[in-house]
N, C-alpha and C positions, 0 to 999 in steps of 0.2 A: 504494500500500500504506500502511496506517496505521502510525503509530509505536507500537512496543510497549515499547521501552526508551529512556528519556531520562536520560542522566548529565549533571548540571549542576554545573560549577565544583567538581568533586570533588577533594578532597585527603585523603591518609591518611598519618599518621605513627605510628610506634611509639616507646615510651619505654623506655630502658634506664637505670635509676636516674633521674637528673635530665637525661639526655642525650636529646634528641629526634632520631629517625632518620626523615627524610622519605622516603616511598616513592613516592607519587603527588602530582603538582602540578597543580592546576587542570585536571582532565580534563573534556572535554566530548565526548559521544558520543551518537549517535542510531542505534538499530537498528529497522528496519521489520519488521513481521510477515512471516515467511517468509524472512528473510535467513539466509544462512550466512556467518558472520563469523569470521575467524581473527585472533587476537592473537599477534603474533610479537615477538621481542626476546631479548636475551642473558639469561643467568641472573642473577637479582636485579634485573631491570628493573621488576618490579611486575606482571607479567602475571597471575600467580595471585591476587595481591591484588585486582586490578581485577575478575577473574572472581568472586572470593568476595564482593565488595561488590555486584555485580550480582545474584548468586544469594542474597543475604541471609544468607550465612554470617558476614560481618563487617560492621561499621558504619564509615562514613566519619568522619574528623576534622572535615571541613567539606564542604558541598555536599549535593546531593540525588541519589537514585536513584529514578526513577519508573518502575514497571513496570505496564503496562496500567492507568494512571491512579492507582495506589497509590504514595505516597511511602514506600517500605519503610525508608528511613533514619530515619523518624519513629516506626516501630512499636516496641512493647515487645518484650522477648525472647520472651515467650510467644506474642504475636501474630505475630511474625516466624517462629517455629517452625511455627505453624499455616499461615502463608502459604506457606512453603517446601514443606511436605508436599503441597500441592495445585497448586503453580505451577511447580516446578522439578524437572527430572530431572538427576541427577548421574552423570557417568562419570569415573572416576579412572584414573591410570596403572596402579595395581597391583590393580585389580578390586574389592578390599574385599569379597570374598565370604566368607561364614561357612562354614568347612570342614566342619562337622558337619551342614550342611543340604544337601539336594539342590538341583539347579538350580531346580526348581519352588518349593521352600520359600524359596530366596533371593529369587526374583522376587516371591513373595507378600508378603514382609516389609512393604513400604510400604502394602499394602492392609489390613494388620491394624490400622492406625490409622484406617481409614475405617468407615463404617456398612454396607458391602457385606456381603451374606450369603455363606456359604461357597460356594454355587453360583455366585454372581456373581463372587466372587474367582477361582474356578476358570476361568471363561470368560475373564476378563481375563488371567490368567497364561498360559493356553494360547494365546491370541491373540498376546501379546507374544513368547512363545518361538517361535511359528510365524513371526512377522515376521522374527526374527533367524536363522531357519533351524535351530532346535534343538528342534523339536517332538518329535523322537525321542530327545532326551537329557534330558528333564525329570526323570527319576528318577536321573540320574547325579550323583555328588558332584564337587566341584571337582577333587579329585586324579585323577579319571577323565577329565578334560577337558584338551585342549591349552590353551595360553595364549590363542590366538585364540578358542577356544570359551568360555573363562572370561570374556573381555571381551564376548563376545556375550551371555552371561548377565547381565553387569553392565549392558549396554545395555537388555536386556529389562526388568530391574528399574527402570531409569531411565524407561522409557516406559510402564510398566504402569498408571500413574495418569493417563495422557494429559496430561502437563504442558504448561503454556503455553510454556516455554522449556526447551531442553536445553543443559546446559553440560558441556564435556568438557575436562579438564586433562591434556594430554599422553596422549591415549587410546591412542596407538600406541608410546609410549616404551619399553615392555617387550616389544615383539613383533619377530619377524623380518620381513623385507621383505614376503614373501607374505602373512603374517597381517595385517600392517599395512595392506596394500592392500585386503584383504577387509573389514577394519573400516572403512576410509575409504569404500569403496563402499557399505557398509551405512549409514553416516552420511549420505552423499549421497542415498541412497534415502529415508531418513527426512525429509530436507529436500524433495526433489522430489515424492515420491509422497504423503507424509503431511503435507506443508506445515509441518513443524516449524521453529521459529525456533531456530537453533543457533549457539552461541558456543564456539569451540575455542581453547584455548591450545596452542601448539606452537612448538618451535624448529626443526622439520623443514620446509624449504621445499616438499618434495614433498607433505606433508600440507596445508600452507597453500594449495597450488595448487588443491585441491578446493573451497575456499571462494569465494564470489562477491566478498567484500570482505576486504581484508587491511589491518590496522592494525599499526603498529610502535611498540613501547614502548621507550624508552631513557632512563635516568636520570629516570624519573617523567614524561616528556613523551610524548604520544601523537601520532602522525602517520599519515595515510592513505597507504598504498603505492599508487602508480599502476601499473596493469597495463601 
């Protein structure tokens, strides 16, 4: 399998007044196309920071993040925003759905930034909602859906642009066990059936068990967990 993500000598610090707060220290990581990778570690270990750097939400203090041949750490903010919109699908713990929009309209949102026609957008949205098992809920509003269904809508929104990589930050953290298992099974299916490269941040070992590869972050240092 070809390498799709290369993280090289990556460090990240934040500043509070004149005080430097190091979060990640000289991280090196390679992700191959089609991998399903879990990032684990205690709260504050830098998991979300690393995910955000790979997804182009944040920029490193030092080092490089190369995704599919593009060093995204060198892109301007506008170029990075354009890159994100076509290359990365995001899934968050709290769904981030817009309450006044239907499931269909929430999923359609990323496509409004593209040159697709209304008919093409409709086809993409219906396909994404069908994949997550909500083809019959597209006209429902978030308040009419369960938490698990809301997260399915969020996943449909994440995959509707057919992104290169899918990143998920604690995607089951706000769900009961049954709903969490259903979401993890869906994520597994996206990896196996649709060959999506997936990176998931989780503190839940049961969620991490679904991944092929598990890395552990602690105090800014990354280690590979042995199965």
